[in-house]
C-alpha positions, 0 to 999 in steps of 0.5 A: 147808489150815488154820492152828491158832490157839494156843488150838485147838492147846493144847486139841488137845494137852491133849485138852480138852473145849473142843475140840468133836468136830466141831472135832477131826474138822475138824483130823484131816480136814485132816491133813497140811495142818495148820499151826502158826505159829512164833509160836504156840510163842513165845506158848505159852512166854510164857503158860507163863512168866506162869503162864497155862498149865501142865501141859506144856512147849513141847517137849511141844507140839512132840512133839504137833505132830510125832506129829499130822503137823502142820507148823510154818509159818515166820514170813517177813519178808513175814508179819511186815510183813503182820501190822502192816498187817492190820485187826484191832481189837487189837495182839496180836503173836501173833494178828496173826502167826497171821492173817498166816500164814493169809492168806499161805498162803491157809489157813483159820484155825481159831479161836474168838477173837472178835477174829479172826472175821468179817473178810472177808479172813481165812477162819476156821472 
């Protein structure tokens, strides 16, 4: 079971060459046990509003999620509280909620984010 970090989902949806063939294969092999945190949709909307992403909408992204057989992971109250307690080097709410989602679900977080890599308590790939 895996949880996709925001940039991994966006690269997947756009067919970006930043998503390596081995990473793409990893995602496809995990289906249907691929999850996207609800906060990821919030983060993408925020990035679109700020002009840091373009060329698609959150609705487009949700279609990709559905067609790909990915599942949305609801952000629970326990996950929200855990997100504040995680030993991360920054306070980015999206990163914290995505990490808390993976920890709570006992899933591997698929990410390239240096802030999320290398923590013994957070399995990453």
